[in-house]
FIRO-394890 format. One record per residue (C-alpha): residue number from 1; residue in one letter; x, y, z. Coordinates in Angstrom, 3 decimals. Layout:
# FIRO-394890
<site resi="NUM" resn="A" x="X" y="Y" z="Z"/>
...
END
This chain:
# FIRO-394890
<site resi="1" resn="X" x="-47.673" y="260.034" z="16.427"/>
<site resi="2" resn="X" x="-46.622" y="256.915" z="18.098"/>
<site resi="3" resn="X" x="-46.024" y="253.652" z="15.897"/>
<site resi="4" resn="X" x="-48.897" y="251.166" z="16.534"/>
<site resi="5" resn="X" x="-51.777" y="253.745" z="17.401"/>
<site resi="6" resn="X" x="-55.076" y="252.944" z="16.220"/>
<site resi="7" resn="X" x="-56.549" y="255.222" z="13.961"/>
<site resi="8" resn="X" x="-60.023" y="255.276" z="12.158"/>
<site resi="9" resn="X" x="-60.732" y="256.743" z="8.661"/>
<site resi="10" resn="X" x="-64.174" y="256.960" z="7.009"/>
<site resi="11" resn="X" x="-64.379" y="255.918" z="3.466"/>
<site resi="12" resn="X" x="-60.672" y="254.336" z="3.322"/>
<site resi="13" resn="X" x="-62.031" y="252.593" z="0.070"/>
<site resi="14" resn="X" x="-63.040" y="255.814" z="-1.442"/>
<site resi="15" resn="X" x="-60.920" y="259.000" z="-2.533"/>
<site resi="16" resn="X" x="-59.490" y="261.161" z="0.073"/>
<site resi="17" resn="X" x="-60.027" y="258.508" z="2.744"/>
<site resi="18" resn="X" x="-57.691" y="256.236" z="0.894"/>
<site resi="19" resn="X" x="-55.006" y="258.658" z="0.580"/>
<site resi="20" resn="X" x="-55.318" y="259.391" z="4.440"/>
<site resi="21" resn="X" x="-55.281" y="255.758" z="5.304"/>
<site resi="22" resn="X" x="-52.280" y="255.019" z="3.107"/>
<site resi="23" resn="X" x="-50.172" y="257.756" z="4.842"/>
<site resi="24" resn="X" x="-51.248" y="256.521" z="8.258"/>
<site resi="25" resn="X" x="-49.902" y="252.886" z="7.431"/>
<site resi="26" resn="X" x="-46.856" y="254.367" z="6.039"/>
<site resi="27" resn="X" x="-46.374" y="256.019" z="9.459"/>
<site resi="28" resn="X" x="-46.650" y="252.705" z="11.175"/>
<site resi="29" resn="X" x="-50.117" y="253.275" z="12.534"/>
<site resi="30" resn="X" x="-52.849" y="250.567" z="12.897"/>
<site resi="31" resn="X" x="-55.854" y="251.633" z="10.712"/>
<site resi="32" resn="X" x="-59.547" y="250.698" z="10.693"/>
<site resi="33" resn="X" x="-62.319" y="252.170" z="8.221"/>
<site resi="34" resn="X" x="-65.865" y="252.758" z="8.675"/>
<site resi="35" resn="X" x="-67.422" y="252.498" z="5.303"/>
<site resi="36" resn="X" x="-70.648" y="252.208" z="3.448"/>
<site resi="37" resn="X" x="-68.890" y="250.146" z="0.717"/>
<site resi="38" resn="X" x="-68.185" y="246.890" z="2.706"/>
<site resi="39" resn="X" x="-68.562" y="244.973" z="-0.806"/>
<site resi="40" resn="X" x="-65.783" y="247.019" z="-2.361"/>
<site resi="41" resn="X" x="-62.310" y="245.390" z="-2.787"/>
<site resi="42" resn="X" x="-60.016" y="246.317" z="0.155"/>
<site resi="43" resn="X" x="-57.131" y="248.054" z="-1.528"/>
<site resi="44" resn="X" x="-55.108" y="247.593" z="1.690"/>
<site resi="45" resn="X" x="-55.852" y="243.845" z="2.264"/>
<site resi="46" resn="X" x="-55.561" y="242.607" z="5.863"/>
<site resi="47" resn="X" x="-53.834" y="245.937" z="6.953"/>
<site resi="48" resn="X" x="-57.184" y="247.712" z="7.211"/>
<site resi="49" resn="X" x="-59.926" y="246.178" z="8.876"/>
<site resi="50" resn="X" x="-63.605" y="247.436" z="7.836"/>
<site resi="51" resn="X" x="-66.505" y="248.116" z="9.908"/>
<site resi="52" resn="X" x="-69.933" y="249.227" z="8.553"/>
<site resi="53" resn="X" x="-70.856" y="252.832" z="8.652"/>
<site resi="54" resn="X" x="-74.083" y="252.060" z="10.371"/>
<site resi="55" resn="X" x="-75.624" y="255.228" z="11.374"/>
<site resi="56" resn="X" x="-78.798" y="253.252" z="12.432"/>
<site resi="57" resn="X" x="-76.868" y="251.511" z="15.163"/>
<site resi="58" resn="X" x="-74.829" y="253.992" z="17.076"/>
<site resi="59" resn="X" x="-73.842" y="251.434" z="19.671"/>
<site resi="60" resn="X" x="-72.059" y="249.476" z="16.802"/>
<site resi="61" resn="X" x="-70.173" y="252.806" z="15.826"/>
<site resi="62" resn="X" x="-69.144" y="253.146" z="19.270"/>
<site resi="63" resn="X" x="-67.878" y="249.470" z="19.417"/>
<site resi="64" resn="X" x="-65.932" y="249.920" z="16.242"/>
<site resi="65" resn="X" x="-64.303" y="253.010" z="17.690"/>
<site resi="66" resn="X" x="-63.172" y="251.465" z="20.762"/>
<site resi="67" resn="X" x="-59.412" y="252.050" z="21.380"/>
<site resi="68" resn="X" x="-59.119" y="254.561" z="18.445"/>
<site resi="69" resn="X" x="-57.011" y="257.751" z="19.130"/>
<site resi="70" resn="X" x="-57.962" y="259.914" z="15.947"/>
<site resi="71" resn="X" x="-60.967" y="259.658" z="13.567"/>
<site resi="72" resn="X" x="-60.519" y="261.099" z="10.217"/>
<site resi="73" resn="X" x="-63.831" y="261.981" z="8.831"/>
<site resi="74" resn="X" x="-64.221" y="262.395" z="5.159"/>
<site resi="75" resn="X" x="-67.985" y="261.400" z="4.734"/>
<site resi="76" resn="X" x="-70.313" y="263.596" z="3.057"/>
<site resi="77" resn="X" x="-72.617" y="263.802" z="-0.073"/>
<site resi="78" resn="X" x="-71.982" y="265.901" z="-3.163"/>
<site resi="79" resn="X" x="-75.711" y="266.728" z="-3.848"/>
<site resi="80" resn="X" x="-79.470" y="265.571" z="-2.892"/>
<site resi="81" resn="X" x="-80.443" y="262.267" z="-4.592"/>
<site resi="82" resn="X" x="-83.333" y="259.752" z="-4.099"/>
<site resi="83" resn="X" x="-81.107" y="257.613" z="-1.865"/>
<site resi="84" resn="X" x="-79.067" y="260.134" z="0.063"/>
<site resi="85" resn="X" x="-79.361" y="263.819" z="1.045"/>
<site resi="86" resn="X" x="-77.490" y="266.785" z="2.714"/>
<site resi="87" resn="X" x="-79.918" y="266.526" z="5.519"/>
<site resi="88" resn="X" x="-79.362" y="262.891" z="6.292"/>
<site resi="89" resn="X" x="-75.428" y="263.365" z="5.877"/>
<site resi="90" resn="X" x="-75.643" y="265.985" z="8.577"/>
<site resi="91" resn="X" x="-77.503" y="264.139" z="11.075"/>
<site resi="92" resn="X" x="-75.402" y="260.921" z="10.276"/>
<site resi="93" resn="X" x="-72.288" y="262.960" z="10.904"/>
<site resi="94" resn="X" x="-73.634" y="264.284" z="14.250"/>
<site resi="95" resn="X" x="-74.173" y="260.554" z="15.393"/>
<site resi="96" resn="X" x="-70.783" y="259.814" z="14.363"/>
<site resi="97" resn="X" x="-69.160" y="262.582" z="16.475"/>
<site resi="98" resn="X" x="-71.302" y="261.601" z="19.278"/>
<site resi="99" resn="X" x="-70.175" y="257.898" z="18.985"/>
<site resi="100" resn="X" x="-66.608" y="259.038" z="18.834"/>
<site resi="101" resn="X" x="-66.779" y="260.911" z="22.114"/>
<site resi="102" resn="X" x="-68.677" y="257.986" z="23.718"/>
<site resi="103" resn="X" x="-66.085" y="255.645" z="22.545"/>
<site resi="104" resn="X" x="-63.231" y="257.761" z="24.085"/>
<site resi="105" resn="X" x="-61.599" y="258.944" z="20.731"/>
<site resi="106" resn="X" x="-58.950" y="261.558" z="21.628"/>
<site resi="107" resn="X" x="-59.217" y="263.719" z="18.337"/>
<site resi="108" resn="X" x="-61.294" y="264.230" z="15.239"/>
<site resi="109" resn="X" x="-59.743" y="265.457" z="11.971"/>
<site resi="110" resn="X" x="-62.894" y="266.677" z="9.844"/>
<site resi="111" resn="X" x="-63.002" y="267.475" z="6.101"/>
<site resi="112" resn="X" x="-65.267" y="270.421" z="5.681"/>
<site resi="113" resn="X" x="-65.327" y="272.878" z="2.850"/>
<site resi="114" resn="X" x="-64.079" y="276.746" z="2.326"/>
<site resi="115" resn="X" x="-66.429" y="279.236" z="3.486"/>
<site resi="116" resn="X" x="-69.083" y="277.295" z="5.189"/>
<site resi="117" resn="X" x="-72.008" y="279.626" z="6.859"/>
<site resi="118" resn="X" x="-75.002" y="278.463" z="8.583"/>
<site resi="119" resn="X" x="-76.610" y="281.574" z="6.926"/>
<site resi="120" resn="X" x="-75.649" y="280.460" z="3.447"/>
<site resi="121" resn="X" x="-78.488" y="279.893" z="0.886"/>
<site resi="122" resn="X" x="-76.707" y="276.881" z="-0.153"/>
<site resi="123" resn="X" x="-77.668" y="273.611" z="1.691"/>
<site resi="124" resn="X" x="-74.142" y="272.183" z="1.167"/>
<site resi="125" resn="X" x="-72.360" y="275.110" z="2.779"/>
<site resi="126" resn="X" x="-75.030" y="275.444" z="5.618"/>
<site resi="127" resn="X" x="-74.531" y="271.549" z="6.480"/>
<site resi="128" resn="X" x="-70.987" y="271.915" z="6.577"/>
<site resi="129" resn="X" x="-71.218" y="274.835" z="8.927"/>
<site resi="130" resn="X" x="-73.499" y="273.189" z="11.171"/>
<site resi="131" resn="X" x="-71.228" y="270.139" z="11.623"/>
<site resi="132" resn="X" x="-68.277" y="272.558" z="12.407"/>
<site resi="133" resn="X" x="-70.219" y="274.297" z="14.972"/>
<site resi="134" resn="X" x="-71.116" y="270.643" z="16.617"/>
<site resi="135" resn="X" x="-67.788" y="269.550" z="16.652"/>
<site resi="136" resn="X" x="-66.360" y="272.611" z="18.178"/>
<site resi="137" resn="X" x="-69.052" y="272.340" z="20.751"/>
<site resi="138" resn="X" x="-68.628" y="268.481" z="21.440"/>
<site resi="139" resn="X" x="-65.720" y="268.805" z="23.606"/>
<site resi="140" resn="X" x="-63.538" y="266.617" z="21.380"/>
<site resi="141" resn="X" x="-60.245" y="267.781" z="20.169"/>
<site resi="142" resn="X" x="-60.469" y="268.619" z="16.719"/>
<site resi="143" resn="X" x="-58.824" y="269.775" z="13.444"/>
<site resi="144" resn="X" x="-61.194" y="271.077" z="10.757"/>
<site resi="145" resn="X" x="-59.769" y="271.108" z="7.201"/>
<site resi="146" resn="X" x="-61.436" y="273.148" z="4.846"/>
<site resi="147" resn="X" x="-60.522" y="272.093" z="1.075"/>
<site resi="148" resn="X" x="-61.829" y="273.701" z="-2.295"/>
<site resi="149" resn="X" x="-61.709" y="271.328" z="-5.377"/>
<site resi="150" resn="X" x="-59.665" y="268.109" z="-4.857"/>
<site resi="151" resn="X" x="-57.605" y="266.631" z="-7.786"/>
<site resi="152" resn="X" x="-55.929" y="263.554" z="-8.280"/>
<site resi="153" resn="X" x="-56.346" y="260.199" z="-10.143"/>
<site resi="154" resn="X" x="-59.765" y="259.597" z="-8.819"/>
<site resi="155" resn="X" x="-61.021" y="263.109" z="-9.254"/>
<site resi="156" resn="X" x="-64.316" y="263.922" z="-10.896"/>
<site resi="157" resn="X" x="-64.580" y="267.638" z="-11.506"/>
<site resi="158" resn="X" x="-61.146" y="268.172" z="-13.233"/>
<site resi="159" resn="X" x="-61.282" y="264.996" z="-15.111"/>
<site resi="160" resn="X" x="-64.688" y="265.733" z="-16.432"/>
<site resi="161" resn="X" x="-63.638" y="269.158" z="-17.606"/>
<site resi="162" resn="X" x="-60.782" y="267.291" z="-19.650"/>
<site resi="163" resn="X" x="-63.331" y="264.633" z="-20.751"/>
<site resi="164" resn="X" x="-65.542" y="267.444" z="-22.149"/>
<site resi="165" resn="X" x="-62.666" y="269.407" z="-23.928"/>
<site resi="166" resn="X" x="-61.778" y="265.979" z="-25.637"/>
<site resi="167" resn="X" x="-65.210" y="265.477" z="-26.973"/>
<site resi="168" resn="X" x="-66.735" y="269.019" z="-27.783"/>
<site resi="169" resn="X" x="-65.934" y="271.790" z="-30.038"/>
<site resi="170" resn="X" x="-66.455" y="274.414" z="-27.415"/>
<site resi="171" resn="X" x="-66.619" y="274.708" z="-23.746"/>
<site resi="172" resn="X" x="-69.330" y="276.796" z="-21.905"/>
<site resi="173" resn="X" x="-68.674" y="278.490" z="-18.517"/>
<site resi="174" resn="X" x="-71.413" y="280.009" z="-16.236"/>
<site resi="175" resn="X" x="-71.458" y="283.783" z="-16.644"/>
<site resi="176" resn="X" x="-68.048" y="285.394" z="-17.232"/>
<site resi="177" resn="X" x="-66.070" y="282.664" z="-15.773"/>
<site resi="178" resn="X" x="-63.833" y="285.001" z="-13.879"/>
<site resi="179" resn="X" x="-64.746" y="283.512" z="-10.381"/>
<site resi="180" resn="X" x="-61.732" y="281.959" z="-8.571"/>
<site resi="181" resn="X" x="-61.057" y="278.694" z="-7.101"/>
<site resi="182" resn="X" x="-57.772" y="277.058" z="-5.474"/>
<site resi="183" resn="X" x="-57.621" y="273.211" z="-6.342"/>
<site resi="184" resn="X" x="-55.620" y="270.989" z="-3.938"/>
<site resi="185" resn="X" x="-54.077" y="267.668" z="-4.480"/>
<site resi="186" resn="X" x="-55.900" y="264.923" z="-2.684"/>
<site resi="187" resn="X" x="-52.510" y="263.650" z="-1.203"/>
<site resi="188" resn="X" x="-51.561" y="267.038" z="0.037"/>
<site resi="189" resn="X" x="-54.777" y="267.208" z="1.836"/>
<site resi="190" resn="X" x="-53.968" y="263.555" z="3.301"/>
<site resi="191" resn="X" x="-50.679" y="265.046" z="4.430"/>
<site resi="192" resn="X" x="-52.272" y="267.901" z="6.220"/>
<site resi="193" resn="X" x="-54.829" y="265.546" z="7.829"/>
<site resi="194" resn="X" x="-52.359" y="263.169" z="9.318"/>
<site resi="195" resn="X" x="-50.094" y="266.151" z="10.406"/>
<site resi="196" resn="X" x="-53.178" y="267.781" z="12.388"/>
<site resi="197" resn="X" x="-54.031" y="264.348" z="13.724"/>
<site resi="198" resn="X" x="-50.692" y="264.317" z="15.732"/>
<site resi="199" resn="X" x="-51.571" y="267.041" z="18.421"/>
<site resi="200" resn="X" x="-54.389" y="268.154" z="20.336"/>
<site resi="201" resn="X" x="-54.737" y="271.857" z="19.400"/>
<site resi="202" resn="X" x="-58.075" y="272.799" z="18.195"/>
<site resi="203" resn="X" x="-57.475" y="274.369" z="14.733"/>
<site resi="204" resn="X" x="-59.175" y="275.200" z="11.348"/>
<site resi="205" resn="X" x="-57.027" y="275.113" z="8.285"/>
<site resi="206" resn="X" x="-57.963" y="276.279" z="4.924"/>
<site resi="207" resn="X" x="-56.649" y="273.499" z="2.842"/>
<site resi="208" resn="X" x="-56.017" y="275.100" z="-0.419"/>
<site resi="209" resn="X" x="-53.386" y="274.640" z="-3.449"/>
<site resi="210" resn="X" x="-50.481" y="276.801" z="-4.514"/>
<site resi="211" resn="X" x="-52.287" y="277.930" z="-7.646"/>
<site resi="212" resn="X" x="-55.371" y="280.118" z="-8.137"/>
<site resi="213" resn="X" x="-57.277" y="279.928" z="-11.284"/>
<site resi="214" resn="X" x="-60.324" y="281.578" z="-12.565"/>
<site resi="215" resn="X" x="-62.818" y="279.066" z="-13.788"/>
<site resi="216" resn="X" x="-62.243" y="280.155" z="-17.353"/>
<site resi="217" resn="X" x="-58.436" y="280.257" z="-17.014"/>
<site resi="218" resn="X" x="-58.625" y="276.545" z="-15.512"/>
<site resi="219" resn="X" x="-60.478" y="275.233" z="-18.311"/>
<site resi="220" resn="X" x="-58.020" y="276.945" z="-20.869"/>
<site resi="221" resn="X" x="-54.968" y="275.576" z="-19.006"/>
<site resi="222" resn="X" x="-56.380" y="271.979" z="-18.849"/>
<site resi="223" resn="X" x="-57.218" y="272.286" z="-22.681"/>
<site resi="224" resn="X" x="-53.665" y="273.340" z="-23.240"/>
<site resi="225" resn="X" x="-52.178" y="270.656" z="-21.256"/>
<site resi="226" resn="X" x="-54.058" y="267.841" z="-22.850"/>
<site resi="227" resn="X" x="-53.829" y="269.233" z="-26.272"/>
<site resi="228" resn="X" x="-57.416" y="270.047" z="-26.667"/>
<site resi="229" resn="X" x="-57.678" y="273.833" z="-26.694"/>
<site resi="230" resn="X" x="-61.278" y="274.784" z="-27.339"/>
<site resi="231" resn="X" x="-63.146" y="278.217" z="-27.494"/>
<site resi="232" resn="X" x="-64.472" y="279.083" z="-24.030"/>
<site resi="233" resn="X" x="-67.738" y="280.705" z="-24.217"/>
<site resi="234" resn="X" x="-70.130" y="282.410" z="-21.684"/>
<site resi="235" resn="X" x="-73.506" y="281.319" z="-21.241"/>
<site resi="236" resn="X" x="-76.270" y="281.917" z="-18.735"/>
<site resi="237" resn="X" x="-75.945" y="280.005" z="-15.420"/>
<site resi="238" resn="X" x="-79.551" y="278.454" z="-16.093"/>
<site resi="239" resn="X" x="-78.680" y="277.503" z="-19.511"/>
<site resi="240" resn="X" x="-75.388" y="275.910" z="-18.342"/>
<site resi="241" resn="X" x="-77.269" y="273.974" z="-15.540"/>
<site resi="242" resn="X" x="-79.729" y="272.902" z="-18.215"/>
<site resi="243" resn="X" x="-77.093" y="271.505" z="-20.481"/>
<site resi="244" resn="X" x="-75.217" y="269.852" z="-17.626"/>
<site resi="245" resn="X" x="-78.378" y="268.281" z="-16.362"/>
<site resi="246" resn="X" x="-79.106" y="266.949" z="-19.998"/>
<site resi="247" resn="X" x="-75.433" y="265.429" z="-20.505"/>
<site resi="248" resn="X" x="-75.841" y="264.072" z="-16.913"/>
<site resi="249" resn="X" x="-78.758" y="262.165" z="-17.788"/>
<site resi="250" resn="X" x="-77.204" y="260.920" z="-20.990"/>
<site resi="251" resn="X" x="-74.342" y="259.610" z="-18.943"/>
<site resi="252" resn="X" x="-76.493" y="258.331" z="-15.911"/>
<site resi="253" resn="X" x="-75.224" y="260.760" z="-13.652"/>
<site resi="254" resn="X" x="-75.340" y="264.116" z="-12.021"/>
<site resi="255" resn="X" x="-72.953" y="266.306" z="-13.817"/>
<site resi="256" resn="X" x="-73.289" y="269.718" z="-12.139"/>
<site resi="257" resn="X" x="-76.019" y="271.016" z="-9.595"/>
<site resi="258" resn="X" x="-77.479" y="274.497" z="-9.020"/>
<site resi="259" resn="X" x="-75.730" y="274.884" z="-5.412"/>
<site resi="260" resn="X" x="-72.172" y="274.031" z="-7.067"/>
<site resi="261" resn="X" x="-72.975" y="276.532" z="-9.971"/>
<site resi="262" resn="X" x="-73.933" y="279.389" z="-7.498"/>
<site resi="263" resn="X" x="-70.947" y="278.357" z="-5.202"/>
<site resi="264" resn="X" x="-68.575" y="278.615" z="-7.968"/>
<site resi="265" resn="X" x="-69.786" y="282.025" z="-9.040"/>
<site resi="266" resn="X" x="-69.935" y="283.470" z="-5.446"/>
<site resi="267" resn="X" x="-66.219" y="282.449" z="-5.054"/>
<site resi="268" resn="X" x="-67.023" y="280.106" z="-2.156"/>
<site resi="269" resn="X" x="-63.935" y="277.878" z="-3.434"/>
<site resi="270" resn="X" x="-61.679" y="280.874" z="-2.880"/>
<site resi="271" resn="X" x="-60.079" y="282.307" z="0.403"/>
<site resi="272" resn="X" x="-57.570" y="284.860" z="1.258"/>
<site resi="273" resn="X" x="-54.831" y="282.614" z="2.803"/>
<site resi="274" resn="X" x="-51.528" y="281.145" z="2.079"/>
<site resi="275" resn="X" x="-51.588" y="277.769" z="0.383"/>
<site resi="276" resn="X" x="-51.332" y="274.695" z="2.453"/>
<site resi="277" resn="X" x="-50.921" y="272.280" z="-0.506"/>
<site resi="278" resn="X" x="-47.641" y="272.062" z="-2.751"/>
<site resi="279" resn="X" x="-48.574" y="270.295" z="-5.638"/>
<site resi="280" resn="X" x="-49.380" y="272.466" z="-8.600"/>
<site resi="281" resn="X" x="-52.438" y="271.279" z="-10.583"/>
<site resi="282" resn="X" x="-50.597" y="272.134" z="-13.742"/>
<site resi="283" resn="X" x="-47.758" y="270.015" z="-12.961"/>
<site resi="284" resn="X" x="-49.839" y="267.026" z="-11.960"/>
<site resi="285" resn="X" x="-52.084" y="267.416" z="-15.189"/>
<site resi="286" resn="X" x="-48.934" y="267.741" z="-17.294"/>
<site resi="287" resn="X" x="-47.622" y="264.384" z="-15.720"/>
<site resi="288" resn="X" x="-50.994" y="262.852" z="-16.385"/>
<site resi="289" resn="X" x="-52.098" y="264.537" z="-19.768"/>
<site resi="290" resn="X" x="-52.388" y="261.213" z="-21.492"/>
<site resi="291" resn="X" x="-54.974" y="259.865" z="-19.350"/>
<site resi="292" resn="X" x="-56.703" y="263.068" z="-18.029"/>
<site resi="293" resn="X" x="-60.323" y="262.855" z="-19.206"/>
<site resi="294" resn="X" x="-59.964" y="259.843" z="-21.287"/>
<site resi="295" resn="X" x="-62.926" y="258.357" z="-19.441"/>
<site resi="296" resn="X" x="-66.077" y="260.113" z="-17.910"/>
<site resi="297" resn="X" x="-66.032" y="259.866" z="-14.146"/>
<site resi="298" resn="X" x="-69.431" y="259.219" z="-12.682"/>
<site resi="299" resn="X" x="-70.280" y="260.254" z="-9.050"/>
<site resi="300" resn="X" x="-73.250" y="257.702" z="-9.079"/>
<site resi="301" resn="X" x="-71.291" y="254.978" z="-10.594"/>
<site resi="302" resn="X" x="-68.726" y="255.266" z="-7.812"/>
<site resi="303" resn="X" x="-71.243" y="255.206" z="-5.090"/>
<site resi="304" resn="X" x="-72.716" y="251.950" z="-6.426"/>
<site resi="305" resn="X" x="-69.365" y="250.442" z="-6.890"/>
END
């Protein structure tokens, strides 16, 4: 990766995109971002120029991507909502890939998900699989990263598990809670993304952390670390969804979705492959025990901010 090269990151004012942009800047690269959040404060100041992620005007996307060597795409949505959807996110990403090719971008590093499948009953995983196939067939050089659950200071899932443990006398898991997942530190994902942006080899990488948990074990471990160990009880998935929806409504957010519950229980956040991340969730949580879960992290509030 040559110093001064121009790279583009979608969502550099957000979560994983911010970590990717930071690593690129530290490597001496020039960085631009395509974002839906032009109103947000730019954490990088004048070092990262922002352009609108305007899917309704592909010509503007092409113009913004002129001269870019690598595009790092973190754009997606976590669930269907009145103002966004999986279907729209899929079509928007296809426009982004097409614009990148037209602009002469040399490589795309795309963030996907573990175990995507176009035959999946879950729309999240179907959409991710469709995009992987489209990128592979686009003629662009690509690296596809398949993370599971991300954790870090701006995380939602791990934070909100800790938040619930701090506030409620028991914690309910869906079914037996023995389905596995492999959380990866967000900066480990960023490191992998930047590493895979350096060459032109087409590659798919399972981006997973060094620790494997059952969901039940994950909850217990977080409780121990923050000093709020609670009884972990099994509840029917339908009841868990109802309670999660009720709590989410109270918080003005979407706490959990049916797709997320089904994906967890089907072990779609687990793969049989060596870890690519090096940061242990238990170590990170221990270092951040005082603040982890001290406040509720809202997906919808983040999108509006």
